C-alpha positions as CSV (number, residue, x, y, z in Angstrom):
1,M,0.0,0.0,0.0
2,A,1.2,3.5,-0.8
3,V,0.9,7.0,0.5
4,L,1.4,10.1,-1.7
5,L,3.3,12.6,0.4
6,V,3.0,16.1,-1.0
7,V,5.4,19.0,-0.3
8,T,5.5,22.6,-1.4
9,G,7.7,23.7,-4.3
10,H,7.5,27.4,-3.2
11,G,10.6,28.7,-1.5
12,E,10.2,32.4,-0.8
13,L,8.3,34.0,2.1
14,G,6.0,36.5,0.4
15,G,8.1,39.3,-1.1
16,T,10.6,39.4,1.7
17,G,13.4,37.5,0.0
18,K,13.5,35.1,3.0
19,R,13.6,31.4,2.4
20,T,10.8,29.0,3.2
21,G,9.7,25.6,1.9
22,W,8.6,22.3,3.4
23,Y,9.0,21.9,7.2
24,L,11.5,19.1,8.0
25,P,9.7,17.2,10.9
26,E,6.4,17.3,9.0
27,V,8.0,15.2,6.4
28,A,10.5,13.2,8.4
29,H,8.2,12.2,11.3
30,P,5.4,10.9,8.9
31,W,8.1,9.2,6.8
32,H,9.1,7.3,9.9
33,V,5.6,6.4,10.9
34,F,4.6,5.3,7.4
35,T,7.7,3.2,6.7
36,Q,7.4,1.5,10.2
37,A,3.8,0.6,9.2
38,G,5.0,-1.0,5.9
39,L,3.6,1.7,3.6
40,S,5.6,2.9,0.6
41,I,5.8,6.6,-0.1
42,T,5.9,8.6,-3.3
43,Y,7.1,12.2,-2.8
44,A,5.2,14.7,-5.0
45,S,4.8,18.5,-5.4
46,P,2.5,20.7,-7.4
47,K,4.9,21.1,-10.3
48,G,7.4,18.3,-9.6
49,G,11.2,18.4,-9.5
50,K,13.4,19.9,-6.8
51,T,11.7,21.2,-3.7
52,P,12.9,23.7,-1.0
53,L,13.5,22.7,2.6
54,D,12.7,25.4,5.1
55,P,16.1,26.3,6.6
56,T,14.6,27.4,9.9
57,S,13.2,23.9,10.4
58,V,16.6,22.3,9.9
59,E,18.1,24.5,12.6
60,L,15.2,24.0,15.1
61,F,15.2,20.2,14.7
62,K,18.9,19.6,14.2
63,D,19.0,17.5,17.4
64,D,15.8,15.5,16.5
65,P,17.0,11.9,15.9
66,I,14.4,11.1,13.2
67,C,15.0,14.4,11.4
68,K,18.8,13.7,11.5
69,Q,18.3,10.2,10.1
70,F,16.1,11.6,7.3
71,M,18.5,14.3,6.3
72,E,21.5,11.9,6.3
73,N,19.6,9.5,4.0
74,K,20.8,10.6,0.5
75,D,18.2,8.5,-1.3
76,L,15.3,10.2,0.6
77,M,16.8,13.7,0.1
78,G,17.3,12.8,-3.6
79,Q,13.7,12.0,-3.9
80,L,12.8,15.4,-2.6
81,D,15.1,16.9,-5.2
82,N,13.2,15.0,-7.9
83,T,9.5,14.9,-6.8
84,T,6.7,13.6,-9.0
85,S,4.5,16.3,-10.5
86,L,0.8,16.0,-9.4
87,A,-0.1,16.2,-13.0
88,D,1.6,12.8,-13.4
89,V,0.0,11.1,-10.4
90,K,-2.5,8.2,-10.8
91,P,-4.8,8.5,-7.8
92,S,-5.8,4.8,-7.8
93,D,-2.3,3.9,-6.9
94,Y,-2.7,5.4,-3.4
95,K,-4.5,4.6,-0.2
96,A,-3.8,8.1,1.2
97,I,-2.5,11.5,0.4
98,F,-0.6,13.4,3.1
99,F,0.2,17.2,2.8
100,A,3.2,18.2,4.8
101,G,3.4,21.8,6.0
102,G,5.8,24.7,5.8
103,H,4.8,28.3,4.9
104,G,5.5,27.7,1.2
105,T,2.3,25.7,1.0
106,M,0.2,28.8,1.4
107,W,1.3,30.0,-2.0
108,D,1.3,26.9,-4.2
109,F,-1.2,24.5,-2.7
110,P,-4.6,26.3,-2.6
111,D,-5.1,27.0,-6.4
112,D,-3.3,24.0,-8.0
113,I,-5.9,22.3,-10.2
114,N,-4.0,18.9,-10.3
115,L,-3.8,18.9,-6.5
116,Q,-7.5,19.5,-6.2
117,K,-8.3,16.7,-8.7
118,V,-6.0,14.1,-7.1
119,T,-7.2,14.9,-3.6
120,A,-10.8,14.6,-4.5
121,A,-10.2,11.4,-6.5
122,I,-8.3,9.7,-3.6
123,Y,-11.1,10.7,-1.1
124,E,-13.9,9.6,-3.4
125,Q,-12.3,6.2,-4.1
126,G,-12.3,5.5,-0.3
127,G,-8.8,6.8,0.5
128,V,-7.6,9.0,3.3
129,V,-6.9,12.7,2.9
130,S,-4.5,14.1,5.5
131,S,-2.4,17.1,6.3
132,V,-0.5,18.8,9.1
133,C,0.2,22.4,10.1
134,H,0.1,24.5,6.9
135,G,-0.6,21.4,4.8
136,P,-4.3,22.0,5.1
137,A,-3.8,24.9,2.7
138,A,-4.2,22.1,0.2
139,L,-7.8,21.6,1.3
140,V,-9.3,25.1,1.1
141,N,-10.4,24.8,-2.5
142,V,-10.9,21.0,-2.9
143,K,-14.5,20.2,-4.0
144,L,-16.1,16.8,-4.3
145,S,-18.1,15.6,-7.3
146,D,-21.3,16.9,-5.8
147,G,-19.8,20.4,-5.7
148,S,-19.4,20.6,-1.9
149,Y,-16.1,21.5,-0.3
150,L,-14.2,18.5,1.1
151,V,-13.9,20.0,4.5
152,N,-17.5,21.1,4.8
153,G,-19.2,19.7,7.9
154,K,-16.0,17.9,9.0
155,K,-13.8,18.5,12.0
156,V,-10.5,19.9,10.9
157,T,-7.5,21.6,12.3
158,G,-4.3,23.3,11.1
159,F,-1.9,26.0,12.0
160,T,-4.2,28.4,14.0
161,N,-4.5,32.2,13.7
162,A,-3.1,32.4,17.3
163,E,0.0,30.4,16.2
164,E,0.5,32.5,13.1
165,N,0.4,35.6,15.2
166,A,2.7,34.0,17.8
167,V,5.4,33.5,15.1
168,K,4.7,37.0,13.7
169,M,3.9,35.6,10.2
170,M,0.2,36.6,9.8
171,E,1.0,39.8,7.9
172,L,3.1,37.9,5.3
173,M,0.5,35.2,4.6
174,P,-1.7,35.5,1.5
175,F,-4.7,34.4,3.7
176,A,-5.3,33.1,7.2
177,L,-5.5,29.3,7.1
178,E,-7.9,28.9,10.1
179,T,-10.2,31.6,8.8
180,R,-10.4,30.1,5.3
181,L,-11.0,26.6,6.6
182,R,-13.9,27.9,8.6
183,E,-15.2,29.8,5.6
184,R,-15.3,26.5,3.7
185,G,-17.6,25.0,6.3
186,G,-14.9,23.2,8.3
187,E,-15.6,22.7,12.0
188,F,-12.2,24.1,13.1
189,V,-10.9,22.7,16.3
190,E,-7.8,24.1,18.1
191,A,-5.6,23.3,21.0
192,P,-3.5,25.9,22.9
193,V,-0.7,27.4,20.9
194,F,1.9,24.8,19.7
195,Q,0.3,21.9,21.6
196,E,-0.3,18.7,19.8
197,L,-3.8,18.1,18.3
198,V,-5.0,15.6,15.7
199,Q,-8.6,15.5,14.3
200,V,-10.1,12.5,12.5
201,S,-13.3,13.1,10.7
202,H,-14.4,10.1,8.6
203,R,-11.4,9.8,6.2
204,L,-10.1,13.3,6.7
205,V,-7.2,13.5,9.1
206,T,-5.5,16.8,10.1
207,G,-2.9,17.9,12.6
208,Q,-2.5,21.4,14.1
209,N,1.3,22.0,14.0
210,P,4.8,20.4,13.9
211,A,4.2,18.7,17.2
212,S,1.2,16.9,15.7
213,A,3.1,15.4,12.7
214,T,3.7,12.0,14.2
215,G,0.2,11.7,15.7
216,T,-1.3,12.7,12.4
217,A,0.6,10.1,10.4
218,A,-0.3,7.5,13.1
219,A,-4.0,8.3,12.7
220,V,-3.7,7.9,8.9
221,V,-2.3,4.4,9.4
222,K,-5.1,3.6,11.8
223,V,-7.7,4.7,9.3
224,I,-6.1,2.8,6.4
225,N,-6.0,-0.3,8.5
226,S,-9.6,-0.1,9.6
227,S,-11.0,0.5,6.1
């Protein structure tokens, strides 16, 4: 069984010139959970090819053993330098799609048509749609075949407005993730700032922040195994 793990290809924080990208533990920790569960992983991004790793996440998690193991694995890092384009993905090959976070997702996830098509297809074929932190930026415009938003009426979480303000990034964001998920009909649930929280609503699994990455991936495995 396979999981499609999607990362951002966007590397600049607004117009600041500062670097962003995918957030290390939100890829490394799920990688560890999925591989321990015997799931294979395909790494993808909206446009494919080389993807940027958020340098701040490398510094903050330099002593994290799983993150260190991930970064020292040349094969894994090579796959993230050569990701599959979502235009080339066959949804029926996957039991789940997992959107890792990092601020870059706020720019290239929401309006990507191929992302929307693949996500809806995996969900409607009985698969799991999952995301963590800023990964739910992928979900804000996904509609099902009946025209409804995927998140509508479901419990969902993600990086909260309070957390965005705490890291002083709200002004740089193209939109507020929590606010947009609520506007799409999601029943947004939040824990105190930077505390772990995972929400499972049918086959939609979301995590609030980097601390929630392992728990989110573990919940995905549980849903796959119970289906």
